[in-house]
C-alpha positions in Angstrom: 34.6 -16.8 -31.5 32.9 -17.7 -28.5 33.8 -16.3 -24.9 33.3 -17.9 -21.9 30.9 -17.2 -19.2 31.1 -17.4 -15.3 29.3 -20.1 -13.7 27.8 -20.3 -10.7 26.0 -23.0 -8.5 22.4 -21.0 -8.2 21.1 -20.1 -4.1 19.1 -22.2 -2.0 15.2 -22.1 -3.1 12.8 -20.4 -0.7 10.6 -22.3 1.1 7.9 -23.6 -1.7 5.1 -22.2 1.4 6.4 -18.8 1.8 6.1 -18.7 -2.0 3.1 -19.7 -2.5 2.0 -17.5 0.0 3.5 -14.6 -1.8 1.5 -15.3 -5.2 -2.2 -13.8 -3.7 -0.6 -11.0 -3.1 -0.6 -7.8 -5.0 2.5 -6.8 -5.8 1.6 -3.4 -4.5 0.9 -3.9 -1.4 4.6 -5.9 -1.1 5.8 -3.2 -2.5 4.4 -0.3 0.1 5.7 -2.5 2.8 9.2 -2.2 0.9 8.9 1.6 1.8 7.7 1.8 -2.7 11.6 2.4 -3.7 12.1 -1.4 -4.7 11.0 -2.9 -8.0 11.6 -2.5 -11.5 10.3 0.2 -13.7 9.6 -0.2 -16.8 10.0 -3.9 -17.7 6.2 -5.0 -18.2 4.2 -9.3 -18.2 3.5 -10.3 -21.6 2.0 -13.0 -20.7 -1.8 -14.1 -19.8 -2.2 -12.7 -16.8 -1.4 -15.1 -13.5 1.0 -14.2 -11.0 4.4 -15.3 -11.0 6.4 -15.6 -7.4 10.2 -18.3 -7.5 13.1 -17.9 -6.4 16.3 -15.1 -8.5 18.6 -17.8 -10.8 20.1 -14.7 -12.2 22.0 -13.7 -15.5 24.1 -11.1 -17.4 25.2 -10.8 -20.2 25.6 -8.5 -23.0 22.9 -6.9 -25.4 21.2 -9.0 -28.2 23.6 -11.6 -27.1 21.5 -15.4 -25.0 24.5 -17.7 -25.1 25.0 -17.2 -21.2 20.7 -17.4 -21.1 20.9 -20.8 -23.0 23.4 -22.1 -20.1 21.5 -21.3 -17.1 18.9 -23.5 -17.5 20.7 -25.3 -16.4 20.8 -24.2 -13.3 17.3 -23.5 -13.1 15.2 -26.3 -11.1 11.4 -26.1 -11.1 10.3 -23.0 -8.9 12.8 -20.8 -9.8 12.8 -17.4 -11.5 15.1 -16.7 -14.6 16.4 -12.9 -14.3 18.2 -11.7 -17.2 20.5 -8.9 -17.3 20.8 -7.6 -20.9 21.0 -3.9 -19.8 17.8 -3.1 -21.2 18.8 -3.8 -24.9 16.8 -4.5 -27.1 17.6 -4.8 -30.6 17.8 -8.2 -30.7 15.1 -10.4 -28.6 17.1 -13.0 -26.2 13.6 -15.3 -25.5 10.5 -15.5 -27.8 8.1 -18.5 -28.3 10.7 -21.8 -28.2 12.2 -21.0 -24.6 9.4 -19.6 -22.9 7.6 -22.9 -23.5 10.1 -25.0 -22.3 11.4 -22.7 -19.3 7.4 -23.3 -18.4 7.2 -27.0 -19.3 10.5 -27.3 -17.1 8.7 -25.6 -13.8 10.3 -22.8 -13.9 7.9 -19.3 -12.0 8.7 -17.2 -15.0 11.0 -15.0 -16.8 12.3 -11.7 -16.2 14.2 -10.2 -19.2 15.2 -5.9 -19.1 16.3 -7.1 -22.6 13.8 -7.9 -25.7 11.1 -11.3 -26.3 9.8 -11.7 -29.6 6.2 -13.8 -30.7 5.1 -12.2 -28.1 1.3 -13.3 -29.7 2.8 -17.1 -28.5 3.2 -16.0 -25.5 0.2 -13.4 -24.6 -1.8 -17.1 -24.9 0.6 -18.6 -22.1 -0.7 -17.9 -18.2 3.8 -18.6 -17.9 4.3 -15.5 -16.5 7.3 -13.9 -18.6 8.8 -10.2 -18.5 10.6 -8.0 -20.7 11.9 -4.0 -21.0 11.0 -4.8 -24.8 9.2 -6.3 -28.0 12.1 -7.7 -31.1 11.8 -9.7 -34.2 14.9 -9.5 -34.9 16.8 -12.8 -33.0 20.0 -12.9 -30.4 23.8 -13.7 -31.1 24.7 -16.7 -28.4 28.2 -15.5 -28.3 28.2 -14.4 -25.0 30.1 -12.8 -22.6 27.8 -13.8 -19.6 27.8 -15.2 -16.0 25.3 -16.4 -14.1 24.2 -16.6 -10.6 25.0 -12.9 -10.4 23.9 -9.7 -8.6 21.6 -8.0 -11.7 20.0 -5.3 -12.0 15.9 -5.4 -13.4 15.0 -1.8 -14.3 16.1 -0.7 -12.2 16.0 -2.8 -9.9 18.9 -5.0 -8.1 18.2 -8.9 -7.9 20.0 -11.1 -6.2 20.9 -14.7 -6.4 17.9 -17.0 -4.1 16.1 -13.9 -3.6 12.6 -13.4 -4.2 11.6 -12.3 -7.5 7.3 -11.8 -7.1 5.4 -10.3 -9.9 1.8 -9.5 -11.4 0.3 -7.5 -13.8 1.1 -3.9 -11.7 5.2 -4.9 -12.2 7.2 -6.5 -10.1 9.9 -6.9 -6.8 12.0 -8.9 -5.8 13.2 -8.9 -1.4 15.4 -11.5 0.5 13.9 -13.9 1.7 14.6 -13.2 5.5 12.9 -10.5 5.4 9.6 -12.8 3.0 7.9 -13.4 6.6 7.3 -10.5 7.8 6.9 -9.1 4.5 4.1 -11.1 4.2 2.4 -9.5 7.9 2.3 -6.4 7.1 0.9 -6.9 3.5 -2.1 -8.8 4.5 -3.1 -6.5 7.3 -2.6 -3.8 5.2 -5.5 -6.0 2.6 -7.8 -5.8 5.5 -7.2 -1.9 6.3 -8.2 -0.6 2.4 -11.1 -3.6 2.9 -12.6 -1.7 5.1 -11.7 1.5 3.5 -14.0 -0.4 0.2 -16.6 -0.6 3.0 -16.6 2.1 3.8 -17.2 3.1 0.1 -19.7 1.4 -0.6 -21.6 2.8 1.9 -21.4 6.3 1.8 -19.1 6.6 5.5 -15.2 7.5 4.5 -14.0 9.5 5.9 -11.8 11.7 4.4 -10.4 14.3 6.9 -7.5 13.0 6.7 -6.5 15.1 2.4 -6.7 17.8 5.4 -3.7 16.8 7.6 -1.6 16.6 4.5 -2.4 20.1 2.7 -1.7 21.1 6.1 1.6 20.1 6.4 1.7 21.6 2.6 4.9 23.5 2.8 4.1 25.8 0.2 
């Protein structure tokens, strides 16, 4: 018996210029400027290295069931990231080579699955971003239930419809489009500072006195 799916309209997409700029910024720099407390844990990239940035279209589904995922494809536009909360269940794969290929050809920015994928040899040959909790050769059920465009949790990270999702080989972060411009400025400033540190290391003049200050403030 098929159980219904709660469907909500997709949120407006983030500005294309903002998304393009975010593809060039390492996730670690964004994370550092999000107080190092925002980001997924345990959801890993399975694709050939390529940056991910786009607007979240979210799905919550029962572990091992991809009916809501299939329907959510109708809510995705070119440039969107399909973000699926399957509760971290890796018993049955929700997405494999066919669905990830379809998403790529439809212009999606990527897929994020807090659940399992399969056909990983095929996925790894492509640069289309696919992140997942794990791998299972067992295919999905298609019975529901599910919800589309609701707040979800991906590896401990809350993702809301319309959030910007950014990923690289280090992992994923998600945040509201409203803070994106300021976050980019902070991350770029940190990048410049880190480049200066790298140059100092090359020239043998890196000042490591900050370690003394850090040690001095320890209470034990």
